[in-house]
NUVEXKE-183409 format. One record per residue (C-alpha): residue in one letter; x, y, z negated. Coordinates in nm, 4 decimals, padded with zeros to 6 digits. Each point is the difference from the previous one (the first is absolute). Layout:
BEGIN
res,east,north,up
A,X,Y,Z
...
// end
This chain:
BEGIN
res,east,north,up
X,05.6639,14.0571,-07.5951
X,-00.0989,-00.3344,-00.1396
X,-00.3114,-00.1424,-00.1577
X,-00.1569,00.2270,-00.2563
X,00.1557,00.3005,00.1762
X,00.3309,-00.0760,-00.1727
X,00.2981,00.1549,00.1721
X,00.2923,-00.2335,00.0553
X,00.3473,00.0813,00.1272
X,00.1633,-00.2783,00.1986
X,00.3613,00.0460,00.1067
X,00.0738,-00.0716,00.3644
X,00.3198,-00.1075,00.1697
X,00.1767,00.2721,00.1984
X,-00.0669,-00.1794,00.3292
X,-00.3759,-00.0056,-00.0728
X,00.0024,00.3709,-00.0837
X,00.1810,00.0669,00.3299
X,-00.2537,-00.2057,00.1986
X,-00.2898,00.1862,-00.1635
X,00.1693,00.3334,00.0672
X,00.0597,-00.0981,00.3652
X,-00.3672,-00.0961,00.0332
X,-00.1211,00.3274,-00.1544
X,00.2314,00.2098,00.2198
X,-00.0594,-00.2125,00.3104
X,-00.3080,-00.1977,00.1046
X,-00.2214,00.1425,-00.2730
X,00.0504,00.3553,00.1353
X,-00.1942,-00.1077,00.3097
X,-00.3183,-00.0510,-00.2057
X,-00.2505,00.2742,-00.0712
X,-00.0002,-00.1361,-00.3581
X,00.3768,00.0366,-00.0533
X,-00.0536,00.2304,-00.3026
X,-00.1850,-00.2718,-00.1940
X,00.1125,-00.0685,-00.3566
X,-00.0211,-00.3722,00.0821
X,00.2906,-00.1869,00.1538
X,-00.1954,-00.2299,00.2317
X,-00.2406,00.1878,00.2239
X,-00.2083,-00.1008,00.2980
X,-00.0819,00.1722,00.3275
X,-00.3467,00.0865,-00.1272
X,00.0611,00.0757,-00.3666
X,00.2509,00.1407,-00.2461
X,00.0064,-00.3388,-00.1731
X,00.0006,-00.3530,00.1384
X,-00.2709,-00.2025,-00.1687
X,00.0616,-00.3318,-00.1707
X,-00.2249,-00.1669,00.2581
X,00.2105,00.1264,00.2912
X,00.3213,-00.1193,-00.1656
X,-00.1596,-00.3409,-00.0642
X,-00.1071,-00.0217,00.3653
X,00.3496,00.0890,00.1216
X,00.1586,-00.2627,-00.2262
X,-00.2447,-00.2640,00.1311
X,00.1107,00.0831,00.3546
X,00.3642,-00.0306,-00.1073
X,-00.0731,-00.3416,-00.1561
X,-00.0794,-00.1361,00.3453
X,00.3598,00.0634,00.1093
X,00.1966,-00.1198,-00.3010
X,00.0282,-00.3285,-00.1856
X,-00.1209,00.1406,-00.3303
X,-00.3218,00.1421,-00.1437
X,00.0496,00.3641,-00.0993
X,-00.2487,00.2076,-00.1961
X,00.0612,00.3294,-00.1771
X,00.0205,-00.1402,-00.3529
X,00.2595,-00.2540,00.1120
X,00.2568,00.2806,00.0048
X,-00.0530,00.0532,-00.3756
X,00.0214,-00.3735,-00.0712
X,00.3170,-00.0311,00.2060
X,00.1610,00.3023,-00.1643
X,-00.0691,-00.1350,-00.3497
X,00.1249,-00.3481,00.0868
X,00.3186,00.1283,00.1632
X,00.0774,00.2353,-00.2899
X,-00.0358,-00.2860,-00.2494
X,00.2210,-00.2246,00.2170
X,00.2653,00.2735,-00.0008
X,-00.0047,00.0025,-00.3807
X,-00.1996,00.3187,-00.0607
X,-00.1615,-00.0093,-00.3439
X,-00.3740,-00.0692,00.0122
X,-00.0853,00.3207,-00.1888
X,00.1753,00.2037,00.2727
X,-00.1887,-00.1904,00.2710
X,-00.3276,00.0655,-00.1858
X,00.0785,00.3701,-00.0170
X,00.0821,00.0200,00.3710
X,-00.3331,-00.1699,00.0762
X,-00.1829,00.2298,-00.2409
X,-00.1110,-00.2708,-00.2428
X,-00.0470,00.1036,-00.3613
X,00.0083,-00.3671,-00.1050
X,00.2919,-00.2145,00.1208
X,-00.2187,-00.3097,-00.0227
X,-00.1903,00.1282,00.3065
X,00.3279,00.0097,00.1901
X,00.0910,-00.3509,-00.1111
X,-00.3428,-00.1512,00.0690
X,-00.0817,00.1580,00.3354
X,00.3131,00.1270,00.1667
X,00.2950,-00.2223,-00.0734
X,-00.0161,-00.3026,00.2264
X,00.2371,-00.2907,-00.0358
X,00.0623,-00.2428,00.2800
X,00.0955,-00.3656,-00.0223
X,00.3503,00.1049,00.1056
X,00.0148,00.2489,-00.2902
X,-00.0981,-00.2747,-00.2415
X,00.2615,-00.2383,00.1426
X,00.2692,00.2659,-00.0310
X,-00.1018,00.0630,-00.3621
X,00.0310,-00.3713,-00.0832
X,00.3353,-00.0154,00.1791
X,00.1326,00.2573,-00.2473
X,-00.0196,-00.2597,-00.2777
// end
C-alpha cells in the first residue's frame, strides 16, 4: 500500500522471492508474531516501526563507507532503472507516482560520471 491507500504491485526477481520465502519459513517462524500480514516484524510487535528501521540503518552506517537511509533504496532503484534504459513512465509506475515529473525531479539522480558518459556519446 502506498500513499493515499493506493495499492501497488511491484514485480520482484525470483531470487528476492526465494529469500523472502526462506525468511518466512525460517527465522520468522521463531517469532510470536510470525502470522503478521507485514513482512518486517520485530520481537515485540507484528510490525517493525519506521523509527526502529531508521535506528538500525544508523547503526549500519557506522560500519560502511556510505550513508544509508530507507528512502535511499527508492532513489537508487529509480536511478538504476533509468541507467538500464527503462522508460521513465515505467519507473514512475513502479514507484507509485501518478505524475512522472515527480520521478524525474526527486528520484532520478545523475552523477558527474553519468554526465561525462552522455557527452562522450556525441
